[in-house]
C-alpha positions as CSV (number, residue, x, y, z in Angstrom):
1,M,18.3,0.3,-14.2
2,D,16.0,1.5,-16.9
3,R,17.3,2.8,-20.3
4,Q,14.0,4.2,-21.5
5,F,15.4,7.7,-21.8
6,S,19.1,6.8,-22.5
7,I,20.6,7.8,-25.8
8,G,22.4,5.0,-27.7
9,A,23.4,1.5,-26.6
10,E,26.5,2.8,-24.8
11,A,24.7,5.3,-22.6
12,E,25.2,5.1,-18.9
13,P,22.1,3.8,-17.0
14,R,20.2,6.5,-15.1
15,K,20.4,6.8,-11.3
16,T,17.2,5.3,-9.8
17,F,15.8,6.0,-6.4
18,R,13.1,3.6,-5.2
19,I,10.7,4.3,-2.3
20,M,8.7,1.2,-1.3
21,L,5.8,0.9,1.0
22,R,4.6,-2.5,1.9
23,L,1.4,-3.0,3.9
24,P,1.8,-5.5,6.8
25,G,0.2,-8.9,6.4
26,R,0.0,-11.6,3.9
27,E,1.9,-12.3,0.7
28,L,2.3,-9.6,-2.0
29,D,-0.5,-9.1,-4.4
30,L,0.9,-7.3,-7.4
31,E,-2.5,-7.0,-9.1
32,N,-3.6,-4.6,-6.4
33,S,-0.2,-2.8,-6.0
34,W,0.9,0.3,-7.9
35,C,4.0,2.1,-9.0
36,Q,4.7,5.6,-10.3
37,R,8.0,6.3,-12.1
38,T,9.1,9.9,-12.6
39,L,12.0,11.4,-14.6
40,C,13.5,14.1,-12.4
41,A,15.1,17.3,-13.6
42,D,18.6,15.9,-12.9
43,G,17.9,12.9,-15.1
44,A,17.4,10.4,-12.2
45,I,14.3,8.2,-12.1
46,C,12.3,8.2,-8.9
47,E,10.1,5.1,-8.3
48,S,7.3,5.2,-5.7
49,V,6.0,1.7,-5.1
50,T,3.1,0.7,-2.9
51,L,2.8,-3.1,-2.5
52,A,-0.5,-4.5,-1.5
53,T,-1.0,-7.8,0.4
54,G,-3.9,-10.2,0.0
55,N,-5.2,-13.7,0.4
56,H,-4.3,-14.6,-3.1
57,G,-0.8,-13.1,-3.0
58,R,2.5,-14.9,-3.1
59,E,6.2,-14.5,-2.6
60,V,7.9,-12.4,-5.2
61,S,11.6,-12.5,-6.1
62,G,13.6,-9.3,-6.4
63,E,14.0,-9.9,-10.1
64,E,10.3,-10.4,-10.6
65,L,9.6,-7.2,-8.6
66,D,12.1,-5.3,-10.8
67,D,10.4,-6.6,-14.0
68,W,7.0,-5.6,-12.7
69,I,8.2,-2.1,-11.8
70,A,9.7,-1.8,-15.3
71,T,6.2,-2.3,-16.8
72,F,5.1,1.2,-15.6
73,P,5.9,4.2,-17.8
74,I,8.3,6.9,-16.8
75,E,6.5,10.2,-16.6
76,V,8.2,13.6,-16.8
77,A,7.9,15.5,-13.5
78,D,5.4,18.3,-13.7
79,R,6.0,19.8,-10.2
80,R,2.5,18.8,-9.0
81,I,1.5,16.6,-6.2
82,H,-0.3,13.5,-7.4
83,M,-2.6,11.8,-4.8
84,R,-2.9,8.1,-4.9
85,Q,-5.2,6.0,-2.9
86,L,-3.6,3.2,-0.9
87,P,-4.9,-0.3,-1.4
88,P,-7.3,-1.3,1.3
89,P,-6.0,-3.6,4.0
90,E,-7.3,-7.2,3.9
């Protein structure tokens, strides 16, 4: 759970909802993957993750994936639809 918008060290972690799309094929390629993290009106964080695969990919642990996702900033929801291009299949 991310504490980016928490107040004080004793604050409760925010609820996080993660939607992941993994393209079929080879190992994960985080360099060509993307993530969008949004702070919702109720204070929850919604994470939309698209994981690309590739020839130079590798196995990724759950902890490593969580750390990678945490590198993306949390944006405030603006009620608009943001189009993102999917990585091309290998």
